[in-house]
C-alpha positions as CSV (number, residue, x, y, z in Angstrom):
1,M,180.3,10.3,69.1
2,T,183.9,10.6,68.1
3,F,185.0,13.0,71.1
4,W,188.6,12.7,70.3
5,N,188.1,13.9,66.6
6,E,186.1,17.0,67.7
7,D,188.5,17.9,70.4
8,R,191.2,17.7,67.8
9,I,189.3,20.1,65.5
10,I,188.9,22.5,68.5
11,D,192.6,22.2,69.1
12,E,193.5,23.2,65.5
13,A,190.9,26.1,65.7
14,E,192.4,27.5,68.9
15,N,195.9,27.3,67.2
16,R,194.7,29.2,64.4
17,G,193.0,31.7,66.7
18,E,189.5,31.0,65.5
19,Y,188.1,29.8,68.8
20,K,188.7,30.0,72.6
21,R,188.1,26.8,74.5
22,S,185.5,27.5,77.5
23,T,187.0,26.3,80.8
24,C,183.5,24.9,81.9
25,Y,182.5,23.3,78.5
26,Q,182.4,19.7,79.8
27,L,179.8,20.8,82.4
28,Y,177.1,21.0,79.5
29,P,175.6,18.2,77.6
30,Q,175.7,20.3,74.2
31,Q,178.2,23.0,73.6
32,L,178.1,25.0,70.3
33,L,181.5,25.8,68.8
34,R,182.0,27.8,65.7
35,I,184.7,26.4,63.3
36,K,186.1,28.2,60.1
37,G,183.2,30.8,60.2
38,N,180.4,28.8,58.9
39,F,180.3,25.4,60.5
40,I,178.9,24.4,63.8
41,C,180.0,21.4,65.8
42,I,177.8,20.1,68.8
43,F,179.0,18.1,71.4
44,E,176.2,15.2,72.2
45,L,176.6,13.5,75.6
46,N,172.9,13.3,77.1
47,S,171.3,12.4,73.8
48,D,174.0,9.6,73.3
49,I,173.3,8.1,76.9
50,K,169.5,8.2,76.3
51,M,169.7,6.3,73.0
52,D,172.1,3.7,74.7
53,I,169.5,3.3,77.5
54,L,166.8,2.8,74.9
55,F,168.4,0.3,73.0
56,F,169.4,-1.5,76.2
57,I,165.7,-1.8,77.1
58,R,164.7,-2.9,73.6
59,Y,167.5,-5.7,73.4
60,G,166.9,-6.6,77.2
61,I,163.2,-7.2,76.7
62,S,163.8,-9.4,73.7
63,I,166.7,-11.4,75.4
64,L,164.7,-11.7,78.6
65,S,161.7,-13.0,76.8
66,G,163.9,-15.6,74.9
67,I,165.3,-16.9,78.1
68,I,161.9,-17.3,79.9
69,I,160.6,-19.3,76.9
70,I,163.9,-21.4,77.0
71,V,163.6,-22.0,80.6
72,G,160.0,-22.7,80.4
73,L,160.8,-25.5,77.7
74,L,163.6,-27.0,79.9
75,S,161.5,-27.0,83.0
76,S,158.6,-28.8,81.1
77,V,161.4,-31.6,79.9
78,Y,162.5,-31.9,83.6
79,I,159.0,-32.1,85.2
80,L,157.5,-34.5,82.4
81,K,160.7,-36.3,81.6
82,E,160.2,-35.8,78.1
83,L,159.8,-33.0,75.5
84,N,156.1,-32.7,74.7
85,P,155.7,-32.1,70.9
86,V,152.7,-29.7,71.6
87,I,154.7,-27.8,74.1
88,A,157.8,-27.9,71.7
89,A,155.6,-26.2,69.0
90,I,154.3,-23.6,71.1
91,G,157.6,-22.7,72.5
92,G,159.2,-22.7,69.2
93,L,156.4,-20.4,68.1
94,L,156.7,-18.1,70.9
95,F,160.5,-18.0,70.4
96,T,160.1,-16.2,67.1
97,I,158.6,-13.3,68.8
98,P,161.6,-12.1,70.8
99,L,163.9,-13.1,68.0
100,R,162.0,-10.9,65.8
101,L,161.8,-8.1,68.3
102,F,165.7,-8.4,68.9
103,W,166.1,-8.1,65.0
104,L,164.0,-5.2,64.5
105,S,165.8,-3.2,67.4
106,Y,169.0,-4.2,66.0
107,M,168.4,-2.9,62.5
108,M,166.1,-0.2,63.4
109,P,167.2,3.5,62.0
110,V,168.0,6.1,64.3
111,L,167.6,9.8,63.7
112,K,170.0,12.3,65.4
113,I,170.2,16.1,65.0
114,K,174.1,16.5,64.6
115,G,174.5,20.3,64.1
116,V,174.1,23.3,61.9
117,E,175.9,24.5,58.7
118,T,175.5,27.6,57.0
119,V,175.9,28.8,53.3
120,W,175.3,32.0,51.2
121,F,172.4,31.8,48.6
122,N,169.9,33.7,46.7
123,P,166.4,32.7,47.5
124,G,164.0,32.3,44.6
125,D,164.8,33.8,41.1
126,H,166.0,37.0,42.2
127,P,169.8,37.7,42.4
128,D,169.3,40.9,44.0
129,W,168.7,39.4,47.4
130,R,171.3,37.5,49.5
131,Y,170.6,35.4,52.5
132,L,172.6,33.1,54.9
133,A,170.8,29.6,55.0
134,N,171.1,27.6,58.1
135,R,170.8,23.9,57.4
136,I,170.3,21.5,60.2
137,I,172.4,18.2,59.8
138,V,170.3,15.0,60.3
139,E,172.1,11.8,60.8
140,N,170.9,8.2,60.6
141,S,173.3,6.3,63.0
142,G,171.1,3.1,62.6
143,R,171.7,0.0,60.4
144,S,168.7,0.8,57.9
145,A,167.5,3.4,55.8
146,T,164.7,5.9,57.3
147,K,161.9,6.1,55.0
148,N,159.8,9.4,54.4
149,C,161.6,11.7,56.6
150,K,159.7,15.0,57.1
151,G,161.1,18.4,58.9
152,Y,159.1,20.6,60.8
153,I,159.2,24.1,62.4
154,D,157.1,24.2,65.5
155,T,156.7,27.8,66.7
156,G,154.2,26.7,69.5
157,K,151.3,28.2,67.7
158,R,151.6,26.5,64.4
159,K,153.7,23.6,63.0
160,V,154.9,24.0,59.3
161,R,157.1,21.8,57.1
162,V,160.3,22.8,55.7
163,C,162.4,21.4,52.7
164,W,165.5,19.4,52.5
165,M,168.4,20.5,50.8
166,V,168.7,18.1,47.8
167,P,165.7,18.9,45.5
168,A,165.4,15.1,44.8
169,E,164.6,14.5,48.4
170,R,161.8,17.0,48.6
171,P,159.1,16.9,50.1
172,N,160.1,13.6,51.8
173,A,163.7,12.2,52.5
174,T,165.2,8.8,52.6
175,I,168.4,8.8,54.8
176,N,170.7,5.7,54.3
177,A,172.3,4.0,57.3
178,H,175.1,5.9,58.7
179,D,174.5,8.9,56.4
180,E,173.3,12.5,56.7
181,E,170.9,14.9,54.9
182,R,170.7,18.6,55.3
183,L,167.2,20.1,56.4
184,D,166.8,24.1,55.0
185,F,165.5,25.3,58.3
186,C,165.6,29.1,57.9
187,A,167.7,31.9,56.3
188,F,169.0,35.4,57.4
189,Y,168.9,38.5,55.3
190,I,172.4,39.7,54.4
191,N,171.9,42.3,51.6
192,G,169.8,43.5,49.0
193,P,166.7,45.9,48.8
194,T,165.0,46.4,52.2
195,H,161.6,46.9,50.5
196,R,160.0,46.1,47.0
197,K,157.0,47.7,45.2
198,L,153.9,45.7,45.1
199,K,152.6,44.9,41.6
200,V,149.2,43.7,42.9
201,K,147.0,44.5,45.6
202,T,147.5,42.3,48.7
203,I,145.9,42.1,52.1
204,G,146.4,45.4,54.0
205,K,148.4,46.9,50.9
206,D,147.5,48.7,47.6
207,E,149.2,48.2,44.4
208,G,152.3,50.5,44.1
209,E,152.7,50.4,48.1
210,M,156.3,49.4,49.3
211,Q,156.5,46.0,51.2
212,E,159.2,45.3,53.6
213,I,161.5,42.2,53.0
214,P,161.4,39.8,55.9
215,K,164.8,39.5,57.7
216,I,164.4,35.7,58.6
217,I,162.6,33.4,56.2
218,A,161.8,29.7,56.1
219,P,161.1,27.7,53.0
220,T,158.2,25.5,52.2
221,E,158.6,21.8,52.1
222,E,158.8,22.1,48.3
223,K,161.6,24.7,47.8
224,W,163.0,28.2,48.5
225,Y,160.7,30.8,46.9
226,N,161.3,34.6,46.5
227,P,162.1,36.2,50.1
228,W,158.5,37.9,50.2
229,E,156.9,34.4,49.3
230,C,158.6,32.5,51.9
231,R,157.3,32.0,55.5
232,P,158.4,35.0,57.5
233,L,160.0,34.3,60.9
234,D,160.7,37.7,62.1
235,G,160.1,38.4,65.8
236,I,160.5,34.5,66.8
237,E,163.0,34.1,69.3
238,E,162.9,30.5,70.0
239,C,161.1,27.3,68.2
240,K,161.5,23.7,67.8
241,V,162.7,21.5,64.9
242,L,160.9,18.2,64.6
243,I,162.2,15.4,62.3
244,T,159.7,12.5,61.8
245,A,159.9,9.2,59.7
246,D,157.9,6.2,59.1
247,N,160.2,3.7,60.7
248,A,162.2,5.6,63.2
249,D,161.3,7.5,66.4
250,P,161.0,11.2,66.0
251,V,163.6,13.6,67.2
252,E,163.3,17.4,68.1
253,A,165.4,20.1,69.4
254,T,165.0,23.7,70.8
255,I,166.1,26.3,68.3
256,K,167.2,29.9,69.3
257,F,167.6,32.5,66.7
258,N,171.0,34.7,67.1
259,I,170.1,37.7,65.0
260,E,173.7,39.3,65.6
261,K,175.4,36.4,64.3
262,K,172.7,35.3,61.8
263,E,172.5,31.9,62.8
264,I,170.4,29.3,64.9
265,E,171.6,27.6,67.9
266,I,170.6,24.2,68.9
267,G,169.7,23.7,72.6
268,D,168.1,20.9,74.3
269,K,167.6,17.9,72.2
270,Q,165.2,15.0,72.6
271,N,166.7,12.2,70.6
């Protein structure tokens, strides 16, 4: 976490009159800050501490196991007055286990939900509708690439996948070490026709009837479709985002929908 850098950004935003610093922001583990109208920085304190503890435990177990094996070998030499070849072979073999665990822990990729950014776009192939896409920034702060990263929206009743921003990374993304990818999480309606005339009969509606365009939509794991073909999220106030990978621990966070600002806010994280 580069706290000084984020603090400098806040100071610059204050000088421009774009942001007013809260007097109690340091009391909270995460603080949402809106900078330059369409970018959100998030202070991460608790999640960083949790990751440090997790790494300490992993490293500690590996180091402690190695120390125990070395002490056992030295004790056998002291007791037997010589290094028994069988004991030495067994000890050397056992020593490779904590050594490998240490290396795997050291090189393990670490996924973190870093923040949110927004961008205007036209979903599908219709320029008549404009939405404000909310993309979740997912960072890999580890020392190796994460493989087959997947993003989910979990509403409590169902869990569905959503797509990554870059088409080449769909449906599963690879995030290199110390790199970021954007997850297209949802989009808020800005302008365009509020209804459309049905060309074919659908469930509950006949051909020619008017269909209301959803105000909040989510993509599939493949791409953004036309607004009425995307997954509607109207009426949902809170859900969770879940990021999984083949070779990294999953991360999730609580997402709250701010209808007035047409943006999502990241709450509690479980990195």
